[in-house]
C-alpha positions as a Markdown table, in Angstrom:
| # | Residue | x | y | z |
|---|---|---|---|---|
| 1 | Met | 8.9 | -30.1 | -3.8 |
| 2 | Thr | 6.0 | -30.4 | -1.3 |
| 3 | His | 3.8 | -27.7 | 0.0 |
| 4 | Met | 5.9 | -27.9 | 3.2 |
| 5 | Asp | 8.9 | -26.7 | 1.2 |
| 6 | Leu | 7.1 | -23.5 | 0.4 |
| 7 | Ala | 7.5 | -20.9 | 3.2 |
| 8 | Ala | 4.7 | -18.4 | 3.5 |
| 9 | Pro | 5.9 | -14.9 | 2.6 |
| 10 | Thr | 6.7 | -12.6 | 5.5 |
| 11 | Pro | 4.8 | -9.3 | 5.8 |
| 12 | Val | 7.9 | -7.5 | 4.6 |
| 13 | Asp | 8.1 | -9.8 | 1.6 |
| 14 | Met | 4.5 | -8.9 | 0.8 |
| 15 | Ala | 5.2 | -5.2 | 1.3 |
| 16 | Glu | 8.3 | -5.2 | -0.9 |
| 17 | Glu | 6.4 | -7.1 | -3.7 |
| 18 | Leu | 3.6 | -4.5 | -3.5 |
| 19 | Arg | 6.0 | -1.6 | -3.5 |
| 20 | Ala | 7.6 | -3.1 | -6.7 |
| 21 | Glu | 4.2 | -3.5 | -8.4 |
| 22 | Leu | 3.3 | 0.1 | -7.5 |
| 23 | Gly | 6.6 | 1.2 | -8.8 |
| 24 | Arg | 5.8 | -0.4 | -12.2 |
| 25 | Leu | 2.7 | 1.7 | -12.1 |
| 26 | Gly | 4.8 | 4.9 | -11.5 |
| 27 | Ile | 3.9 | 5.2 | -7.8 |
| 28 | Lys | 6.6 | 5.6 | -5.3 |
| 29 | Ala | 6.1 | 4.1 | -1.8 |
| 30 | Asp | 8.0 | 3.3 | 1.4 |
| 31 | Val | 8.0 | 0.1 | 3.4 |
| 32 | His | 8.0 | 0.0 | 7.2 |
| 33 | Asp | 8.4 | -3.1 | 9.3 |
| 34 | Gly | 7.5 | -3.9 | 12.9 |
| 35 | Tyr | 5.2 | -5.6 | 15.3 |
| 36 | Gly | 4.5 | -8.6 | 13.1 |
| 37 | Leu | 3.2 | -6.6 | 10.1 |
| 38 | Ala | 4.6 | -4.3 | 7.4 |
| 39 | Leu | 3.2 | -1.0 | 6.1 |
| 40 | Val | 3.4 | 0.4 | 2.7 |
| 41 | Ser | 3.2 | 4.2 | 2.8 |
| 42 | Val | 1.8 | 5.5 | -0.5 |
| 43 | Trp | 0.3 | 8.9 | -0.1 |
| 44 | Val | -1.4 | 11.2 | 2.4 |
| 45 | Gly | -4.2 | 9.0 | 3.8 |
| 46 | Leu | -3.1 | 5.9 | 2.0 |
| 47 | Val | -1.2 | 3.3 | 4.0 |
| 48 | Val | -1.5 | -0.4 | 3.1 |
| 49 | Trp | -1.2 | -3.0 | 5.9 |
| 50 | Cys | 0.4 | -6.3 | 4.9 |
| 51 | Lys | -0.1 | -9.3 | 7.1 |
| 52 | Asp | -1.0 | -13.0 | 6.8 |
| 53 | Asp | -2.5 | -13.5 | 3.4 |
| 54 | Arg | -3.8 | -10.0 | 2.5 |
| 55 | Tyr | -3.3 | -6.3 | 2.0 |
| 56 | Trp | -5.8 | -3.9 | 3.4 |
| 57 | Trp | -6.2 | -0.1 | 3.2 |
| 58 | Arg | -8.6 | 2.6 | 4.2 |
| 59 | Thr | -11.0 | 3.7 | 1.5 |
| 60 | Gly | -13.2 | 6.2 | 3.2 |
| 61 | Trp | -15.4 | 7.1 | 6.1 |
| 62 | Asp | -18.9 | 5.8 | 7.1 |
| 63 | Ala | -20.5 | 8.8 | 8.5 |
| 64 | Arg | -23.6 | 6.9 | 9.7 |
| 65 | Arg | -21.5 | 4.4 | 11.7 |
| 66 | His | -18.8 | 6.9 | 12.6 |
| 67 | Arg | -16.0 | 4.6 | 11.5 |
| 68 | Pro | -13.5 | 4.1 | 8.6 |
| 69 | Val | -14.2 | 1.8 | 5.7 |
| 70 | Tyr | -11.5 | -0.6 | 4.5 |
| 71 | Ala | -10.8 | -2.6 | 1.4 |
| 72 | Trp | -8.7 | -5.7 | 1.2 |
| 73 | His | -7.2 | -7.9 | -1.4 |
| 74 | Pro | -5.5 | -11.3 | -1.3 |
| 75 | Ala | -1.7 | -11.2 | -1.3 |
| 76 | Met | -1.6 | -14.0 | -3.8 |
| 77 | Asp | -2.6 | -11.4 | -6.5 |
| 78 | Thr | -0.3 | -8.5 | -5.9 |
| 79 | Pro | -0.6 | -7.0 | -9.4 |
| 80 | Arg | -4.4 | -6.6 | -9.1 |
| 81 | Ala | -4.0 | -5.3 | -5.5 |
| 82 | Ala | -1.6 | -2.7 | -6.8 |
| 83 | Arg | -4.0 | -1.6 | -9.5 |
| 84 | Arg | -6.8 | -1.2 | -6.9 |
| 85 | Ile | -4.5 | 0.8 | -4.7 |
| 86 | Ala | -3.4 | 2.9 | -7.7 |
| 87 | Phe | -7.1 | 3.9 | -8.2 |
| 88 | Arg | -7.3 | 5.1 | -4.5 |
| 89 | Tyr | -4.0 | 6.8 | -4.9 |
| 90 | Ala | -5.3 | 8.8 | -7.9 |
| 91 | Glu | -8.4 | 9.8 | -5.9 |
| 92 | Leu | -6.3 | 11.0 | -3.0 |
| 93 | Arg | -3.8 | 12.9 | -5.2 |
| 94 | Glu | -6.6 | 14.8 | -6.7 |
| 95 | Ala | -8.0 | 15.6 | -3.3 |
| 96 | His | -4.5 | 16.3 | -1.8 |
| 97 | Pro | -2.2 | 17.5 | -4.5 |
| 98 | Pro | 1.5 | 18.2 | -3.6 |
| 99 | Ser | 1.9 | 21.6 | -2.1 |
| 100 | Glu | 3.8 | 24.4 | -3.8 |
| 101 | Leu | 6.4 | 24.2 | -1.1 |
| 102 | Thr | 7.3 | 20.6 | -2.1 |
| 103 | Ala | 6.9 | 21.0 | -5.9 |
| 104 | Gly | 10.2 | 20.1 | -7.4 |
| 105 | Val | 11.8 | 19.1 | -4.2 |
| 106 | Arg | 13.8 | 15.9 | -4.4 |
| 107 | Cys | 13.0 | 13.6 | -1.5 |
| 108 | Asp | 15.2 | 10.7 | -2.6 |
| 109 | Pro | 18.5 | 10.3 | -0.7 |
| 110 | Ala | 21.4 | 11.7 | -2.7 |
């Protein structure tokens, strides 16, 4: 097999792979596709963009420059990307825990 036989993964392929890795870490996520990229919605304030050869997500705010700060990780190492995203997820869950209204509510389709 030559390198020409290997098709580059689509953004949706990348997103589905990331969702599976996050699932192995106990984190549920949703995949959304459109406009040439895919998004993995993980938690309030944590959406991962999947395109080309990388994942990227917002990690904070630079008050001095008045703009968001982003992290990225190569798509060829999805397990490590998922672990990094899991750390951000834990930070955000602590800052934005589930509300009492949604505690115990099943959001999965029946």
